[in-house]
C-alpha positions in Angstrom: 74.2 76.1 61.7 70.9 74.4 62.7 70.1 72.1 65.5 69.1 68.6 64.5 65.6 67.9 65.9 66.0 64.2 66.6 69.7 63.7 67.3 70.7 66.9 69.1 73.6 67.6 66.8 74.4 70.7 64.7 74.4 70.5 60.9 75.1 73.0 58.2 71.7 72.5 56.6 68.2 72.5 58.3 66.5 69.2 58.9 63.6 68.3 56.5 60.8 67.0 58.7 57.7 65.3 57.5 54.8 65.7 59.9 52.1 63.1 59.3 48.5 63.8 60.4 49.5 67.4 60.7 46.0 68.8 60.1 44.9 69.0 63.8 45.8 71.4 66.6 48.8 69.3 67.9 50.1 69.0 64.3 49.9 72.8 63.8 51.8 73.4 67.1 54.5 70.9 66.1 54.9 72.6 62.7 55.1 76.0 64.4 57.9 74.8 66.7 59.8 73.1 63.9 59.7 76.2 61.6 60.6 78.5 64.5 63.7 76.3 65.0 64.7 76.6 61.4 63.6 73.3 60.0 61.9 72.8 56.6 58.6 71.0 57.2 56.3 69.0 54.9 52.8 68.7 56.4 50.7 65.7 55.4 47.1 65.0 56.0 44.1 63.5 54.2 42.3 66.8 53.5 43.9 69.4 51.2 41.7 72.2 52.5 42.9 71.8 56.1 46.5 71.6 55.0 46.2 74.7 52.8 45.0 76.7 55.8 48.1 75.6 57.7 50.4 77.2 55.1 49.2 80.7 56.0 52.0 82.7 57.5 54.8 80.4 56.3 57.1 80.9 53.3 57.3 78.4 50.4 60.9 77.8 51.6 59.7 76.8 55.0 56.6 74.6 54.7 55.1 72.4 52.0 51.7 70.7 52.2 50.8 67.4 50.6 47.4 65.7 50.9 48.0 61.9 51.2 47.0 58.8 53.2 50.2 58.0 55.0 49.0 54.5 55.8 49.3 53.7 52.0 53.0 52.8 51.3 52.8 54.1 47.7 51.4 57.5 48.8 54.1 57.7 51.6 56.9 57.1 49.1 55.5 59.7 46.7 55.2 62.2 49.6 58.9 61.6 50.5 59.9 61.9 46.9 58.1 65.3 46.5 59.5 66.5 49.8 63.1 65.6 48.7 62.5 67.3 45.4 61.5 70.5 47.1 63.7 70.6 50.3 66.3 67.9 50.0 66.7 64.7 51.9 64.0 63.9 54.4 65.7 63.5 57.8 62.8 62.8 60.2 59.2 61.6 60.0 56.8 62.5 62.9 53.3 61.3 63.4 51.3 64.2 65.1 48.4 61.8 65.8 50.5 59.7 68.1 50.7 61.4 71.5 54.0 59.7 72.3 55.5 61.4 69.2 57.5 58.5 67.7 60.2 59.6 65.3 61.4 57.7 62.3 65.0 58.8 61.8 66.1 58.2 58.3 69.6 57.2 57.2 71.7 59.8 55.4 
């Protein structure tokens, strides 16, 4: 069983968390914590090179990187579609650039 990052409940499958603006130090730390806690993580940023570096040390079953502009609704939808294809339903979206760490909890 895995602990649900946003709700505090236990589920039989790990959460799938999208981390927007993940290609900075705080984003890398968030990803490290999420993976350590058993979640599947999709990292998003505007620069593929920075995201590719973030993948080092993680398995393909743990972390996926997608270069996208999350402020563009079409790119965000495509990001979520690709994340779902790879890991299953996206449960949470975090924005690493926002220091208050808002979470968008998605309906099941």
